[in-house]
N, C-alpha and C positions, 0 to 999 in steps of 0.2 A: 521473267520467271514468275509463274503463278503458283502459289502454294495454298492448298486448302488448309483449314485449321487442323491441327493434329487430332487424331481420334484416340481417345483414352478408353480402354476396355480391359477389365480384369487384370489390372496391374501392368498393362503393356500400352505403349504409345506407338502409333503408326503415323508416319509422315508421308505426304504425297507432294511431289514437285512436278510441274508441267513446264517443259521448255519448248513447246511446239512453235512459239513465235520466233525463236532463234535456231531451233533444231539442234541445240547443243546436246551432246551425249554426256550424261552424268553417271553412266554405269560404272560402278566400283569407286565412285568418288565418296568422300567422307562428309557426314553431317554429325553434329554434336548435340547432345542433350545436356543442358545445364540446369542446375537447381540454385535457388536463391538461398544464401546462407545469412540468416539474421544476425549471427554473431559478428560477422565481418562486413555486413552490408554490401556483399558482392556476389557475383555469379560464379559458381564453381562447376567444373565439368563433372557430370554424372556418368557419361558414357559416350561412346562413338559408335557409329554404324556405317556400313557401306550402302550406298544407294543401289538399287537393282531396278532394271527395266521392268515396267509393269507389262504383263502379257496383253492386257486389254487395249493399250494405246502405245504408239511408237515412241512418243517423247514424254511419257509420264513415268516417273521413277518413285520408288517407295523405299523406306527404311523403317525398321521396327526395333524398339527398345523394350526389353523384358524385365520382369521382377522389380517393379517400382513400388516403393512404399506409398501408402495413401497420404494425402494432405501436403505433399511437397508442392512448392511453387516452381514451375518448370518453364523452359523455353527451348526452342530449337534454333541452332546457329549453323548457318552455311558459311564456312570459312572462305577466305580469299582464294586459296588454292583450288577449292572446289568450283568456284564460280568463274574464274578467268577462262577465256578472255571476254565473255559476254556479260557477266554480272559482277556486281560489287558484293563484298561480304554483307550478310544480312542476318538479323535475329527476328524470330517470330514474336508475337505478343505473348505475354506470360499466361499460363494456364495451370490449373490444379490437377494433380494426379488422383 
């Protein structure tokens, strides 16, 4: 699975996943947005979104998260249930909102 870096724009984050190498259908599968909590030194789920097939490419999927505060340390997580049978669970690099 290839993932481009999340795009942050006007308090929203857009995620792009490309599965053209395995041709796995991720339509309506879940991805999570997590924020880093300094108080507990752990990642906390901020939201969940369904992946949708991109119109421009057959095996590119997008998800969008809205209404994010500025200055949060975030990451995108693809859970095990979303990736099976072709991919392992995975988290993106952290990024600022």
